[in-house]
N, C-alpha and C positions, 0 to 999 in steps of 0.2 A: 061646437062641442069642445071642451077643454081636453087637451092631450093628456093621456096618462103619463106619469113621471117615472115609472119603474120599467126597466127594460126586461122584456120577456125573452129568455134565451131561445125558447121554442119557435119564436117568430123571427129569428135572426137568419139572414141569408148571406152567404159569402159571395162577394161581387167579383170574384176572379173570372167568372164565366159570363160572357156578354149577354147570353139569353136571359139572364136574371133581370136585366134592365126592364124587360117587359112585365115583370112581376111587381114593378113599382106602381102601386095602385093609383097614386095621385097624378100620374103622367097625363092621363086623359082629361083631367079636371082643370088644367091650366089654360092660358089664353092662346097657346101656340096653334097656328093653323097648319103646321107641318110636323106631325108627330114623328115621322121618320127622321127629319132633320134634328129634332130635339134628342132622339135616341143617340144619334151620332155625336151630338154635343155632350151628352152625359158620358159617353165613352171617354171623351177628352177630359172631362172633369175627373173621372176615376183615374185616368193616367196621371194627372197632376197630383192627386191625393196619395197615390201609391208610393211616392218617394219623399223621404225626409231630406231636407236641404239646409243644414245649419250654415250660418254665415261663414265664409272663407273655406268651406269644404269643396273638394274637387268635383263633386257631383253637380255643383251649381254650373260649372262650365258646360257640361254636356246638356244640362237642362236649358240653359240659355240658348244653345244652338237649336234645340228642339223648339223652343218658344219662337225664335226668329223665323223658323220655317212655317209657323202657324200664323204669323203676322203679315201685314201688307208688304208689298215689294219694297216700299220705301223705309221699312224698319231698319234700325241700326243700333249698335251698342256704342255708348259714349265711353270716354276715357276712364270712367270709374266702374262701369259695369251695368249702368242703367240701360234698359231697352226702351227705345222710343220710336213711335210711328205716328203718322198723321193721316186722318181720313177727312177728305173735303178740303176746301180752300179757306184759309184764314179762320179756323175754328175759334170759338170763344170759351169752350168747355174743355177742361183737362180731366181725364179719367185716370185713376192711378190704383196700383196694387204694389205688392213687393214679392220678390221671388225667393227670399230666405224664410226658413221656419225655425222653431226653437227645439227641434229634435236634438237629442244628445249626440246621436251618431247618424251619419248619412246612410242612405240605403233604401231598399224596397220594403214595404209593409203590406199586409193583407188588409182588405177593406170588408167591413160587415155592414149589412143593412137590416135595420129593425123595422119590420112592417107595422108593428103596433105604434111606435113613436114616429115612424116615417123619418128615421135618422140614419145617417152614415156615421160609422165610428170604426175604431180599430181596437184590437186587444193585444197590441204589441208591447204594452207597458209604457209607451211614450205618448206624445200628443198625436192627434189626427193630422194637423197641418192645414185645416180649413182656413185658419189664420196663417197664410193668406191665399191658400189654393182656391178658395171660392171666389175671391176677388180677381185673381188671374183669369179664371174661367169666364167671369162676367166680361172682362175686357176683351177676351178673344171672341166671345159671342157678339158683342156690340160692334167690333171691327168687322166681323163677317157680315153683319146686317147692314153695314154702311152708315152707321151712326157717326155723324161728323164729330171730330174731336181730336185733341192731342192726347195720345195714349202713352203713359209711362209706367213700366214695370220696374220699380225701384230696387236697388241693391241695398242690403244690410239695414233694413228698417229695424229688425229685431235687436240690433246692437247699438241703436241710437240714431236712426234715421240718417245714416251717413250718406247714402246715395242721393237722397233728396236735398240734403244740405249742400252737397257738392254742386248740384244744379243751381240752387238758390244763390250760392256764393260765387261760383266760377263761371257759370253759363246762364245767368238770369235772363238773357235776351230770348232764351227758348220759350219762355212763358209770356212774352210780349203779346198783348192783345187778348190774353186769357182773363175772363171775368169770374169764372167759376172753376174751382178745383174740388173734385170729388174723389175721395178715397173709398174703396169698398173694403173696409178693414174693421168693421165694428161688430161687436157681439149682438145677439138678439135679433128681433124682427120688427122693431118699431122706431129706431133712433135715426134722426138726422141731427148730427152733432153741431152745436152752435158755439161751444167753448172748448178749447183744448188747453190743458195745463193752467186752468184758471183764467185764461184770456179769451175774449170773444174773437172767434175766427169766422163766424157766419152770422148773418142777421136772422131774426125770427121771421121776417117777411120772406126771405129766401126759403127757409125751411118750410114755412106754411105753403108757399106756392108749389114747391116740389112735392110735398105731401099730397096736395090736392090733385096733382097730375098722376102720381103713382096710385092714389086711391087704395092704399093698403093699410091705412090707419097709422102711418108714421107720425111722429111728433118731434117738435124741436126739443133737443136734449142738451142741457148745459153741462152734463157730467162727463165729457170726454177727457181721456188722459192725454195721449198725443199719438199722432201717426204722421206719415210723410207730408200730408197737406199742411200741417202746422208749420213746416219750414218755409212755406210760401205766403204766410199770412201778411207779410209786409209788402208783397208783390201783387197779390191777387185779392180781389174784393171779397169773394165768398169762398171760404175754405172749410170743407166739411168732411165728415166721415159717416157713411151710411151702413146700417145693419145689413149683414149678408147671411145671417142665419146660424152662425156657429155659437156654441155655448161652452162654458168652462174651458176657455182657451188656455193654452200652455200647460195643461194637465193631461193625465192619461184618461180622463173622463170626457175629453173634448168630443163634441158631436156636431153634425151639420144637419139642419132642418132642410131636407131635400126639396119638398114641395114649395117651401118659401123661396129658396134661391132660384128655382126654375120660374116661378111666377114673377119674381122681381126682375129677372132677365127680360121676360116678355113685356112687362110694363115699361121698363127703361127704353125699350125700342120705340115706344109710342109717345114718349115725352116730347113736347114742343119746347125746346130749350130757349127759343126766343121769347117765350112767355114767362120764363122764370124770373122772379124779382131779384135785382142786384142793387143793393142799397148801402152796404157796408163800405166805409172809407178805410182802406188798408193802411193809411198813414196815421190813423187814430187808434190808440189803445184803450181798451175797456176791460178792467179787472172784474172778476167775479169773486167777491169776498165771502160768499156764503156757502162755500163748498160743503161744510159739514151738514147743512140743511139738505143736501142732495145725497149724503151718504158716501162722499168721496174723501179723503183725508188730507187734501192738499193744504188745508188751513189749520191743521193741528198745531197746538203750541208745543214748545219744547217740554213744558211741564207734563203735558198729556202723553207725549211720547215716552218720557222718563217713567211715568207711572205705569204705562203699559209694559215697558221693558222690565220694570221691577216685578210686575205680576208674572211675566214669562219666566224670569229667573227663579221665582219662588215656586212656580208650578210648571217646570219644563216638560214633564211627562204629559200633562194635560194639553199644553200647547202643541206638542208633537202629535198627539192623537187628533187634534183639530186639523192640523195640516195634512195628516195622513188621510183623514176622512174626505178632505177636499181634493185628494189625488195629487198632492204636492210632495215631492221628494227632496232629499237633502241637496241634490244638485241644483234644483230650481231655487231653493232658498239661498244657496251660496251665490247664485248669479243674480238674485233679485228679480227673477222672471215671473213672479206671480202678480199679474195685473188685475184690473178691476173685476173681471168676470170671475176669476178664481176666488177673489175675496168675497164677492157677492154669494157665490155658491157656498163657501165656507160658513159665512154668517147665517145663511138660510138654514144650515144644518144644525145650528145651535138651539 
């Protein structure tokens, strides 16, 4: 059944009280064989989402200390601020997330749960931070489950993937032997990204084989913008980004599909990573020149940009209303922090 799209305030619960976890009706419908364990895991997810962590803010330092306490004993922080841990011997898969968010100000926020939409959101006037709190949570859960891999929670993704670029340029030996790099940093519920910034970073064979094992109707998706795994595309064969269930990222309307991310977590624990196809050659570049066909704008001509800019100048009030309807404010426009999901939502409202 298709989810309703309008939030019903009467169905909204404040998640500041732990007992409300038990009111999340989808919890018993996922694959977990240990509901009590999953309830504890959800408490951890809510802890992550309660704090806004802009890049370079002081709150990130205390958050990193908390994260390291949640990670395996071999976890450490590198010289840039990336948090790194290994599960197993000689893993071939890297799982990644990032610990910064696009909140305007650091600090604590309230969380709300909509029973009708089965979504977590906030009403604080800023973003939720499921980008990338949901990804962090997945990494912690996979480490706890003993899923073998190299785990990296990157620093400063939201200001240009600086933490991952530091590793790729300064300490590339860290990813020696890694064939697959998976970021859990994608909107929606069905994407396995194969292109980032117009360049192929993962093969369709890889995406199809991972989709088959997850069995959640994911598809190879060539419309990726970029995230940390893009920085490793010349070092690692298959570099992707997988949907973690958030929508309208970087806006005050951001929400997280709770039942989806819980089920994804359980499915990931069951993947046989030795059976995932690895075919892309990281030394070969492959452009995607048809981005307009996919609704992304990387291939717009200067003339098209000029035409759009002229229309905005002639109709500034209308442009401002469109941005406001999408939950975008002047701060986000000034920083250029409205990415693909925000634009998708905006255009869907037209």
